[in-house]
C-alpha positions as CSV (number, residue, x, y, z in Angstrom):
1,M,0.0,0.0,0.0
2,S,2.9,2.4,0.8
3,A,4.4,1.7,-2.6
4,A,1.1,2.5,-4.3
5,L,0.8,5.8,-2.4
6,I,4.3,6.8,-3.3
7,L,4.0,6.0,-7.0
8,F,0.6,7.6,-7.4
9,G,1.6,10.5,-5.1
10,I,4.6,11.3,-7.4
11,F,2.4,11.0,-10.5
12,I,-0.3,13.3,-9.2
13,L,2.2,15.8,-7.8
14,L,3.9,16.2,-11.1
15,I,0.5,16.6,-12.9
16,V,-0.5,19.3,-10.4
17,L,2.9,21.1,-11.1
18,G,2.1,21.1,-14.8
19,A,4.3,18.3,-16.1
20,P,3.1,16.6,-19.2
21,I,1.3,13.3,-18.5
22,G,3.8,11.2,-20.3
23,T,6.7,12.7,-18.2
24,A,4.8,12.4,-14.9
25,I,3.9,8.8,-15.4
26,G,7.4,8.0,-16.6
27,V,9.1,9.6,-13.7
28,A,6.8,7.8,-11.2
29,G,7.5,4.5,-12.9
30,V,11.3,4.9,-13.1
31,F,11.4,6.1,-9.5
32,G,9.5,3.0,-8.3
33,I,12.0,0.8,-10.2
34,L,15.0,2.6,-8.6
35,K,13.6,2.9,-5.1
36,Y,12.5,-0.7,-4.8
37,D,15.6,-2.1,-6.6
38,L,13.7,-3.8,-9.4
39,G,16.6,-3.7,-11.7
40,V,17.8,-0.7,-13.8
41,T,18.1,-2.9,-16.9
42,M,14.3,-3.3,-16.6
43,I,13.8,0.3,-17.8
44,A,15.6,-0.1,-21.1
45,K,14.1,-3.5,-21.9
46,N,10.6,-2.4,-21.2
47,F,11.1,0.9,-23.0
48,S,12.0,-1.0,-26.1
49,A,9.3,-3.7,-25.6
50,G,6.6,-1.1,-25.0
51,I,6.7,0.2,-28.6
52,A,8.2,-2.8,-30.5
53,K,4.8,-4.4,-31.1
54,F,3.2,-5.1,-34.5
55,P,-0.3,-3.8,-33.7
56,L,1.0,-0.4,-32.6
57,I,2.4,0.2,-36.1
58,A,-1.1,0.8,-37.2
59,I,-1.3,4.0,-35.2
60,P,1.0,6.3,-37.2
61,F,-0.5,4.9,-40.5
62,F,-4.1,5.7,-39.5
63,V,-2.9,9.1,-38.3
64,L,-1.2,9.7,-41.6
65,E,-4.3,8.6,-43.5
66,G,-6.4,11.1,-41.6
67,E,-3.9,13.8,-42.2
68,L,-3.7,13.2,-46.0
69,L,-7.5,13.0,-46.4
70,S,-7.9,16.1,-44.3
71,K,-5.3,18.1,-46.3
72,G,-6.9,16.7,-49.5
73,G,-10.2,18.4,-48.7
74,L,-12.2,15.3,-48.3
75,A,-13.7,16.5,-44.9
76,K,-15.3,19.4,-46.8
77,K,-16.8,17.1,-49.4
78,I,-18.3,14.8,-46.8
79,S,-19.7,17.8,-44.9
80,N,-21.4,19.2,-48.0
81,F,-23.1,15.8,-48.7
82,I,-24.4,15.5,-45.1
83,I,-25.5,19.1,-44.9
84,I,-27.6,18.6,-48.1
85,L,-29.1,15.5,-46.6
86,V,-30.1,17.2,-43.4
87,G,-31.5,20.3,-45.1
88,K,-33.3,22.9,-43.0
89,A,-34.2,20.7,-40.1
90,R,-34.3,22.1,-36.6
91,G,-30.6,22.3,-35.6
92,G,-29.8,20.7,-38.9
93,L,-26.3,22.3,-39.2
94,A,-25.4,21.1,-35.7
95,M,-26.8,17.6,-36.3
96,A,-24.9,17.5,-39.6
97,A,-21.7,18.3,-37.6
98,V,-22.4,15.3,-35.3
99,V,-23.0,12.9,-38.2
100,T,-19.9,14.2,-40.1
101,A,-17.7,13.9,-37.0
102,A,-18.8,10.3,-36.5
103,F,-18.1,9.6,-40.2
104,W,-14.7,11.3,-40.1
105,G,-13.9,9.4,-36.9
106,A,-14.2,6.3,-39.0
107,I,-11.3,7.6,-41.0
108,S,-9.0,9.3,-38.5
109,G,-9.4,7.2,-35.3
110,S,-8.4,10.3,-33.2
111,G,-10.7,12.6,-31.3
112,P,-8.5,15.8,-31.5
113,A,-7.8,15.2,-35.2
114,T,-11.5,14.9,-35.9
115,A,-12.3,18.0,-33.8
116,A,-9.7,20.0,-35.8
117,A,-10.8,18.8,-39.3
118,I,-14.5,19.1,-38.7
119,G,-14.3,22.2,-36.5
120,L,-12.6,24.2,-39.2
121,I,-15.6,23.5,-41.5
122,F,-18.7,23.5,-39.2
123,I,-17.8,26.0,-36.4
124,P,-17.6,29.1,-38.7
125,A,-20.6,27.9,-40.6
126,M,-22.7,27.5,-37.4
127,I,-21.6,30.9,-36.1
128,E,-22.5,32.5,-39.4
129,Q,-26.0,31.0,-39.1
130,G,-26.6,32.4,-35.6
131,Y,-25.4,29.5,-33.5
132,H,-23.6,30.6,-30.3
133,D,-19.9,30.1,-30.7
134,T,-19.4,28.1,-27.5
135,F,-22.3,25.8,-28.5
136,A,-20.7,25.2,-31.9
137,A,-17.4,24.4,-30.3
138,S,-19.1,22.1,-27.8
139,V,-21.1,20.1,-30.3
140,V,-18.1,19.4,-32.5
141,A,-15.9,18.5,-29.5
142,A,-18.5,16.1,-28.2
143,A,-19.2,14.4,-31.5
144,S,-15.4,14.1,-32.2
145,G,-15.2,11.8,-29.1
146,L,-17.0,9.2,-31.3
147,A,-13.7,8.8,-33.2
148,I,-12.3,6.5,-30.5
149,I,-15.5,4.4,-30.4
150,I,-16.3,4.0,-34.1
151,P,-13.5,2.1,-35.9
152,P,-10.7,2.4,-36.6
153,S,-9.7,3.6,-33.1
154,I,-6.4,4.3,-31.6
155,A,-7.8,3.4,-28.2
156,F,-8.9,0.0,-29.4
157,I,-5.5,-0.6,-30.9
158,V,-3.9,0.2,-27.5
159,Y,-6.4,-1.9,-25.5
160,G,-5.9,-4.8,-27.9
161,N,-2.1,-4.5,-27.4
162,I,-2.6,-4.6,-23.6
163,T,-5.0,-7.4,-23.4
164,G,-4.4,-9.5,-26.5
165,V,-8.0,-9.1,-27.6
166,S,-8.4,-9.0,-31.4
167,V,-8.2,-5.4,-32.7
168,G,-10.4,-6.3,-35.6
169,A,-13.0,-7.7,-33.3
170,L,-12.8,-4.6,-31.2
171,F,-13.3,-2.5,-34.3
172,L,-16.5,-4.4,-35.0
173,G,-17.6,-4.2,-31.4
174,G,-17.5,-0.4,-31.5
175,I,-19.9,0.1,-34.4
176,L,-23.2,-0.3,-32.6
177,P,-22.2,1.4,-29.3
178,G,-20.8,4.3,-31.4
179,L,-24.1,4.7,-33.2
180,V,-25.9,4.6,-29.8
181,V,-23.8,7.5,-28.4
182,M,-24.2,9.4,-31.7
183,G,-28.0,8.9,-31.4
184,F,-28.0,10.5,-27.9
185,F,-25.9,13.4,-29.2
186,L,-28.4,14.0,-31.9
187,I,-31.2,14.0,-29.4
188,I,-29.6,16.6,-27.1
189,T,-28.6,18.6,-30.1
190,Y,-32.2,18.8,-31.3
191,I,-33.4,19.7,-27.8
192,I,-31.0,22.5,-27.5
193,S,-31.5,23.7,-31.0
194,R,-35.2,23.8,-30.6
195,N,-34.9,25.8,-27.4
196,R,-32.6,28.3,-29.0
197,N,-34.3,28.3,-32.4
198,Y,-31.2,27.1,-34.4
199,H,-31.8,26.1,-38.0
200,G,-30.0,24.4,-40.8
201,I,-28.1,26.2,-43.5
202,Q,-30.4,25.7,-46.5
203,E,-33.6,24.1,-47.8
204,R,-33.5,20.4,-48.2
205,G,-31.5,19.5,-51.3
206,S,-33.1,18.3,-54.5
207,G,-32.4,14.8,-55.8
208,K,-30.0,16.2,-58.3
209,E,-28.1,18.2,-55.7
210,I,-27.9,15.1,-53.4
211,W,-26.6,12.9,-56.2
212,H,-24.0,15.5,-57.2
213,A,-22.8,15.9,-53.6
214,F,-22.7,12.1,-53.2
215,K,-20.5,11.7,-56.3
216,E,-18.2,14.4,-54.9
217,A,-18.0,12.6,-51.5
218,I,-17.9,9.0,-52.8
219,W,-14.1,8.6,-52.6
220,A,-14.2,9.8,-49.0
221,I,-17.1,7.5,-48.2
222,L,-15.2,4.5,-49.6
223,A,-12.2,5.1,-47.2
224,P,-13.7,3.4,-44.1
225,V,-15.3,0.8,-46.3
226,I,-11.9,-0.2,-47.7
227,I,-10.2,0.0,-44.2
228,L,-12.8,-2.1,-42.4
229,G,-13.8,-4.3,-45.3
230,S,-10.2,-5.5,-45.8
231,I,-10.1,-6.5,-42.1
232,Y,-13.5,-8.2,-41.9
233,A,-13.0,-10.0,-45.2
234,G,-9.8,-11.5,-43.8
235,I,-7.7,-9.8,-46.5
236,A,-5.6,-7.8,-44.1
237,T,-4.8,-7.3,-40.4
238,P,-5.7,-3.9,-38.8
239,T,-2.0,-2.9,-39.2
240,E,-2.0,-3.9,-42.9
241,S,-5.3,-2.2,-43.5
242,A,-3.8,1.0,-42.1
243,I,-1.0,0.8,-44.6
244,I,-3.5,0.2,-47.4
245,S,-5.5,3.3,-46.2
246,V,-2.4,5.5,-46.6
247,F,-1.9,4.4,-50.2
248,Y,-5.6,4.9,-50.9
249,S,-5.4,8.4,-49.4
250,L,-2.4,9.3,-51.6
251,F,-4.2,7.9,-54.7
252,V,-7.4,9.9,-54.0
253,G,-5.5,13.1,-53.2
254,L,-3.0,12.9,-56.0
255,F,-5.0,11.5,-58.9
256,V,-8.7,11.8,-58.2
257,Y,-9.1,15.2,-56.5
258,K,-5.6,16.4,-57.4
259,S,-5.6,18.3,-54.1
260,L,-2.4,17.0,-52.6
261,G,0.8,18.8,-53.5
262,K,4.3,18.6,-52.1
263,K,3.5,21.0,-49.3
264,E,0.3,19.1,-48.2
265,I,2.2,15.8,-48.1
266,I,5.1,17.2,-46.1
267,D,2.7,18.9,-43.7
268,S,0.9,15.6,-43.3
269,L,4.1,13.7,-42.5
270,I,5.1,16.3,-40.0
271,G,1.7,16.2,-38.3
272,T,1.8,12.5,-38.2
273,A,5.3,12.4,-36.7
274,V,4.3,14.8,-33.9
275,T,1.1,13.0,-33.1
276,S,2.6,9.6,-33.2
277,A,5.6,10.6,-31.1
278,V,3.3,11.9,-28.4
279,V,1.2,8.7,-28.4
280,M,4.2,6.4,-28.4
281,F,5.9,8.5,-25.6
282,V,2.9,8.0,-23.4
283,V,2.5,4.3,-24.4
284,T,6.1,3.6,-23.5
285,F,6.3,5.3,-20.1
286,A,2.8,4.2,-19.2
287,G,3.8,0.7,-19.9
288,I,6.8,1.0,-17.6
289,F,4.6,2.4,-14.9
290,S,2.1,-0.5,-15.4
291,I,4.9,-3.1,-15.1
292,T,6.2,-1.4,-12.0
293,E,2.7,-1.6,-10.5
294,S,2.5,-5.2,-11.3
295,T,6.0,-6.1,-10.0
296,L,5.3,-4.4,-6.7
297,G,2.0,-6.3,-6.3
298,I,0.0,-3.1,-6.5
299,I,-2.3,-4.4,-9.3
300,G,-3.1,-7.7,-7.5
301,A,-3.9,-5.9,-4.2
302,A,-6.0,-3.3,-6.0
303,G,-7.8,-6.0,-7.9
304,N,-8.6,-7.9,-4.7
305,F,-10.0,-4.7,-3.2
306,V,-12.2,-4.1,-6.2
307,V,-13.6,-7.6,-5.9
308,S,-14.4,-7.1,-2.2
309,V,-16.2,-3.8,-2.9
310,A,-18.1,-4.9,-6.0
311,K,-20.2,-7.9,-5.1
312,S,-21.7,-8.6,-8.5
313,P,-20.7,-8.1,-12.2
314,I,-23.1,-5.2,-12.6
315,A,-21.8,-3.5,-9.5
316,F,-18.2,-4.0,-10.8
317,L,-19.1,-2.6,-14.3
318,L,-20.8,0.5,-12.8
319,L,-17.8,1.0,-10.5
320,V,-15.4,0.8,-13.5
321,D,-17.6,3.4,-15.3
322,L,-17.4,5.7,-12.4
323,V,-13.6,5.4,-12.0
324,L,-13.0,5.9,-15.7
325,F,-15.3,8.9,-15.8
326,I,-13.5,10.5,-12.9
327,A,-10.1,9.6,-14.3
328,G,-11.1,11.2,-17.6
329,F,-11.2,14.6,-15.9
330,F,-7.4,14.5,-15.3
331,L,-5.8,11.9,-17.7
332,D,-5.8,11.1,-21.4
333,A,-7.3,7.8,-22.7
334,I,-4.0,6.1,-23.3
335,S,-2.6,6.8,-19.8
336,I,-5.8,5.5,-18.2
337,L,-5.6,2.3,-20.3
338,Y,-2.1,1.6,-19.0
339,V,-2.4,2.9,-15.4
340,I,-5.9,1.9,-14.3
341,M,-7.0,-0.8,-16.7
342,P,-4.5,-3.5,-15.4
343,I,-6.2,-3.2,-12.1
344,F,-9.5,-4.2,-13.5
345,L,-8.5,-6.8,-16.1
346,P,-7.8,-9.6,-13.6
347,V,-11.2,-9.1,-12.1
348,L,-13.0,-9.9,-15.4
349,Q,-12.3,-13.6,-15.1
350,A,-13.7,-13.6,-11.5
351,F,-17.0,-12.1,-12.7
352,K,-17.0,-13.9,-16.1
353,I,-17.1,-10.6,-18.1
354,D,-16.2,-10.7,-21.7
355,P,-13.0,-8.8,-22.3
356,L,-14.1,-7.5,-25.7
357,F,-17.3,-6.1,-24.3
358,F,-15.3,-4.6,-21.4
359,G,-12.9,-3.0,-23.8
360,V,-15.7,-1.3,-25.8
361,M,-17.5,-0.2,-22.6
362,A,-14.3,1.2,-21.2
363,T,-13.5,3.0,-24.5
364,V,-16.9,4.7,-24.4
365,A,-16.1,5.9,-20.9
366,L,-12.7,7.2,-22.1
367,A,-14.4,9.1,-24.9
368,I,-16.4,11.1,-22.4
369,G,-13.1,12.1,-20.8
370,Q,-12.1,13.9,-24.0
371,I,-14.8,16.5,-23.3
372,T,-14.6,16.8,-19.5
373,P,-12.4,19.7,-18.3
374,P,-9.6,20.3,-17.3
375,V,-8.0,17.9,-19.7
376,A,-10.8,17.8,-22.4
377,V,-8.5,17.5,-25.4
378,N,-11.3,17.7,-28.0
379,L,-12.8,20.8,-26.3
380,Y,-9.4,22.4,-26.1
381,V,-9.0,22.1,-29.8
382,T,-12.4,23.6,-30.6
383,S,-12.0,26.3,-28.0
384,N,-8.8,27.4,-29.8
385,L,-10.8,27.6,-33.0
386,I,-13.2,30.2,-31.5
387,K,-10.4,31.8,-29.6
388,K,-12.0,31.3,-26.2
389,S,-10.8,29.7,-23.0
390,L,-11.8,26.2,-21.9
391,D,-13.7,27.6,-19.0
392,Q,-15.8,29.8,-21.4
393,T,-16.6,27.0,-23.8
394,S,-17.3,24.3,-21.2
395,K,-20.6,25.8,-20.1
396,D,-22.2,24.3,-23.2
397,I,-20.5,20.9,-23.0
398,W,-22.2,19.5,-19.9
399,P,-25.5,18.5,-21.6
400,Y,-23.4,16.4,-24.0
401,V,-21.5,14.9,-21.1
402,A,-24.9,14.0,-19.4
403,F,-26.3,12.3,-22.6
404,A,-23.0,10.5,-23.2
405,V,-23.2,9.1,-19.7
406,I,-26.7,7.9,-20.5
407,G,-25.4,6.2,-23.6
408,L,-22.6,4.6,-21.5
409,L,-25.1,3.2,-19.1
410,V,-27.1,1.7,-22.0
411,I,-23.9,0.1,-23.4
412,T,-22.9,-1.2,-19.9
413,L,-26.3,-2.8,-19.2
414,L,-26.6,-4.3,-22.7
415,P,-23.4,-6.2,-23.5
416,K,-24.9,-7.7,-26.6
417,L,-24.6,-4.3,-28.3
418,S,-20.8,-4.7,-28.3
419,L,-20.8,-8.4,-29.1
420,L,-23.5,-8.8,-31.7
421,I,-21.5,-7.8,-34.8
422,P,-18.2,-9.5,-33.9
423,I,-19.9,-12.8,-33.1
424,A,-22.2,-12.6,-36.2
425,S,-19.1,-12.0,-38.4
426,K,-17.4,-15.0,-36.8
427,L,-14.4,-12.8,-36.1
428,Y,-14.8,-13.3,-32.4
429,T,-15.8,-16.3,-30.2
430,P,-16.5,-15.5,-26.5
């Protein structure tokens, strides 16, 4: 218990002092290894082993794919198509933002990347149509959280790397829960829009206009079909499909839309390098922290405590939801997966809980953390787009947090939502 207090104490202290999460978690892990004489060589070995894993290679390729498609202007083409479909419905422009963010999430796999790509299009358009700027920023930030639920998802790749659960099966498992959360976001968007008298941007498009917009967006629409279809058809692994997606993005940007030039490709490579470096930095040091926890017996003791507190599977799942929800206020999704998740994973067997369902449920909880201040990475991105502080923007985010929690409870109490498609596809056997 004293070791746990020391490690988590150092971690929390560094966070409070303003250290980056990756640095804080790394320092705490290395300190534990040195203080308790676990072997200095353990640091180098685990640093290398933490990132030398085949599934993790998919992360930079999915990031690069999203960068290339974004720089190639495909987000704009998808947005135009969805806006024409929504028409002049109550809150139509905001609801189009939700649907577009969900679709773009099926391309990028990253919440902040989706918030940036979709925010640049929809936030100015909503403000121009009379939507309040903080509401526009909030709806885009909330919807962008769907990117780590709807496949492909960086969070699913990391969870699969930790647990050994098939990443392809996790991708399938996230489809229905992602749509459920999107549905709740559409409901609250409609309610708020009705109360504030927000409208769409135009009259409902004619059949000719819809067909033209569809033809313009078809190459973007095919991107997730190719990515996920290659996995589910057994043609490629998630990592291989990520590589395929990059070549597809280059083909579309260079030869179809001819919107990618030397500058756009270089900018995409730079953005991918920065994003991937941050992710891998956190993955590596969080892995060291997790191994330190395990070696010192902290995980086992914490797991036993959880079992003693939660007397039933439902109680355990609700406890996990609560812990992950609170952790989301202060930590990013990857850190939570490595720091907290190892405590819960041994308990799954005791309660006979399916690890795939648990991974999907946990990822939905982690998605909520992307919009809960003070971390709120998605909201931070959209707040910058309207040049307002996180505190100013957050006043409009809480209804979305509340409806996301309702969606999380539905997913928690109905495990079949997460398991139906993976089992039906025969890609997963419980």
